N, C-alpha and C positions, 0 to 999 in steps of 0.2 A: 504494500500500500504506500503510495507516494505521499510524503509529508509536504504540505503546502505552507511555505513560510513567506511572510511579507516583511521586508526590511526597508520599506520606503520611508522617506521623510515626507510628512504631510506639509503642504504649503502653508505659508504664514496666514494668520487670520484666526487664531485660536479663540478669539472672542465670540465667534459664532457657534462654537461647539460646547455642548454639555453632555453629560451621561447620566442616565437614570440609575439610581441606587436602590435596588430592591432588597428585601430582607427575608425572602422565602427560601432559606437554606439553613442547614444545621452544621455547615462546615465553613461559614464565612468568617473573614477576619474581624477583629474587634472594630468598633466604630471609629476609634482614634486611628487605628492602622489604615482604615479605608480613607479617611481624610488625608492622611499622610501620602497614600498612594495617588490620590487625585493631585496633590501638590507636586509630588515627584515627577508626574507625567504631564504637568502643565495643563491640567484639565480645570478650567476656571468656572464652570457652571455645573450644577447638579440638580436633578429632580428627585424628590422623595415623595412617597405616596401617602404619608401621614406625618404630622409634626411630632416625631419621636424625640423626646427630651434628650436622650443620650447622643443622638446624632446632632441635634441643635447645639448642645454644649460643646461637642467636639469641633463644630464649625466656628465657634467664637474666635474672633481675631484673625481669621483667614480671609483671603481675598476671593473665596469661592462664592459666586452669586447663586441664589437658591430659588428654585421653583418648588413650592410645597403645595400638596393637595389638602383640601378638605375631604376627608373620607366620605364615600357615598352614603354610608350609614348615618352620618351626622348632618346631612343636608336638610332633611325635613325639620329637624329641631331648630336649626339656624334660621330657616325661613319663617317659622311660625312662633318661636319663643322670643319675646322682645329682648331678653337679656342674653340670649345664646350667642349671637354674633359678637357682641361686645366682649363677652367672656372669652370666646375663642380667640379673638384678636389680642386681648390682654394676655392670655396665658400662653399663646403659641407664637406671637409676633412681637408685641411690644416688650415683653419680658426679655427677649433676646436681642432686640434691635437697639443700637446700630452695630453691636459686636458681630451679629450675623447679618449678612447682606442679602436680605430678601429682595427678589426681583419680581416674581409672579406668585399669585395664589390661584390654583385651579380648583374651582368648586366642583368636585367630582371628576371622575375619569370614565369616559364612555358609558355614561348613564343610559341604560336601555330605555327607548321610547315607551316600551310596554310596561315599564315598572311604575309603581306609584310614587317613586322619587322624582321622576322627570318633571312633573309640574312645579316642583319646588326649587329647581336649579336657578332659574332666572331670579325669583325673589331672594334666594340665598346670596346670589352674587351682589344684588343691590344692598342687602343688609351688611355683608362683609365690607363693601365699598363705603358705606356710611360709617361703619365702625372704624375703618382706617382713617376716614376724615376726622372723626372725633378724637382719634389718637394723634392727629397731625402727620399721618404717614401716606396720605392719598397721592402725593406727588412722587413718592419713591417706589410704590408697589402697585402693580396693575392686577386687576382681578378678572378672571375669565373662567372658561371650562374647557375640558379636553374632550374632543369628539373623535369618533371613528369615521372613516370614509363611507360607512354604511348609511349615513344620513342623506346622501345624494341618491336621487332616483335616476338621474342622467349624469354620466361622467365622460361620455364619448360622443362626439369629439369634445375636447375640453371647453371650447367656447360655449357649448350648450349645457354646461354644468348647471344642475338644478337641484335644490333641496326637495325632497319628496313631500307630497301633501300631508303625510303623517308627521313629518319632521317640522314643517313650517310653524305650527302653533308653539312648538318647543323652542325653535331656533330664532324666530323673528324677534321676540322680546329681548333675547340675549344679544342679538346683533345691535339692536337699538341702544342697549346699555354700553356695548363696546364702542360704538360710535361716540356716544355722549362722553365717555371717559377716556377716549383715545387709547383703548386697550386692544391687544391682539386677540384673534381667535386661535386657540390651541388645537392642532389637528394631528392625530396619529396616522402616519403615512407608511404603509407597508407594501412595497412592490412584491415582496415574497408571496403574500397572500393573494395579490392580484394574479401573479404568475401561476400559482398552483390551482387557482380557481378557474383559469381559462388558458391552459398551456397551448391550445390550438391557435388562438388569436393573439396571444401575448408571448413573444419570444423571450428566451432567457437573456439574450443580449440586451433587449429593451429594458428588462428589469434590473440588470446588473451594470448599466451605464457603459456597456461595451459595444453598442451598435456603432458601425462605422459611418453611418449617414442618417438622414432624416427617415424616421419610421412612420410618423403620422404627420401629414400636412393638414393644418386646420386654418384655412384662409391664408393669412400672411404669416401665421405662426407655424414653425416646424419643430417637431419633437423628436429628440434622439433617445430619450429615456422616459419611463413611465412615472418616475418620481415628479418630474416637472409637470407632466400631464395631470397627475392627481392634484397637485397644488393649484394649477391653473383652473381646473374644473371647480375647485372650491372658491377661487377668486371670482370666477364667472357667476357662481351661485350667490356669492355675497353681493355682487353688483345688482343682481335681480331683486335682492331684498333690502336695498338701500344701504348696503355695507361696503360701498366702493372705497371708502377711506380706511377700512379695517385691514391691518397687516396680519399675516399668518405666521405663527411660530410652529415649527414641527416639534411637537411635544414627545413623540416617540418615533423612531424608525430603526429597523434592524433586520438581521437575517440569521436564521438558526444554522448551527454547524452540524447538527445531527438530529435524528428522530424521524426523518421522512426522506430517505434517499430516493432518487439522486438529487432532488432539488435542494434539500437541506444537507449541505456538505461543508467541510472545512474550507475547501477551495472557493466555493460560491460565497460563503459568508465573508471570508477574507477579502475577496474581490469587491463585494458590495460595500463593506465598511470603508475600505481604502477609497473607492470611487465616490461614495456619497460624501465623505469628509472633504475630499478634494473639490467636489462640485459646489458644496454649500459655502465653502470658504473662498471660492475663486472670485466672487463678486459679479459673476455673470447673471445671477438671478434666474428667473424663468422667462420663457418667451413673452408671457403676459405682463410680468413685472421684472423687466431687465435691469441690469446695472446695480445690483445690490446683493449683499450676502444674505443667506437664508439661515436665521437662527434655528439651530437644530439640536435636539437632545437624542442621543443614541440610546437604544435599549439593547443591552443593559450593561452595567459594570461587571457583573459576575454571572456565571452559570448558577442557577438556583435550583437545587435538587428537590426542593419541596414545593415548587410552584405547581399549582393545579392545572388541569387541562391536558392538551395533547403533549406527547413526548417532546416535541420541538420546543415547547415553552421553557424547558429546563436547559436549553442550549443556545441562548442568545447572548451569552456573556462575551465581553471583550477581554476579560481576565478570568483565569481559573481561581477558585477559592484560595489557593496558596499564593495569590497575588502575582503569579507569573502571567505575562501577556500571552494571549492565544495567537495573535497575529503579528506581533512585533511592530505595531504602528507607533510612530512617534507623533505626539499630538502638538508639540511646539518646537 
């Protein structure tokens, strides 16, 4: 079996790259060792999925900027209990700021439209925003939510991107809040899932950024990779809902190294991570939003052996639990 090793230098522009730090493993390093690993590798942004005190304390005094989630199970209380948002901001943000550099708060992650939580996401965003304002932090921290590409009913061609009729009552009030507060929409972008869902029409090269030419011509816009196409489909959908001023932050993207061969492989994952990092830091942007870096959070820091779901979910890490890099990527 051939070992695939990447020893590339990633281009400059590390300010656009973060990595999600999940905790679903029983062999992960200590929280402090993880923070040290981020610093040693020049990784200056992090996403965590709940305000874990041990992680927040380890981040004190570092230059790591943080995207922190309000856990899905806390959303309804924050939306409906008058004091819950104030308490959440006080206990999880103000208590640690400015020693911890909070960048974004994501109210939930991929909240299912069918769940009883979905109706509370918009109100919870507003409550957290108001609580930040009361704490004098509204200009430092932006509040949003993290969605999956499944909210679009049309994504091809990208210019026809459209939120589904089912999603519109959920997303439209959120878009209005993002416009009002100059906050980004957080989108989880996974070419891997697009590819395995339709390998006949979506080539591996198109998913891995290795196409040699234009694959999809959409009017004046030409697409060489599906990552840009997914992003621009969301920009087109935002424009149709009054959100043309809203920027998109890629709150997760990644490729598994095992669990579903041949698509999930060490070689494909290494190729994807190298190419997506190079692309988002290049300053090229997307065809619809050219000339800018794309703030992106890679999923994830470690392979997490207790993560639920498909086998692939346990193989998205950029590092092994022993802190050794899987792909030899230099981040700065």
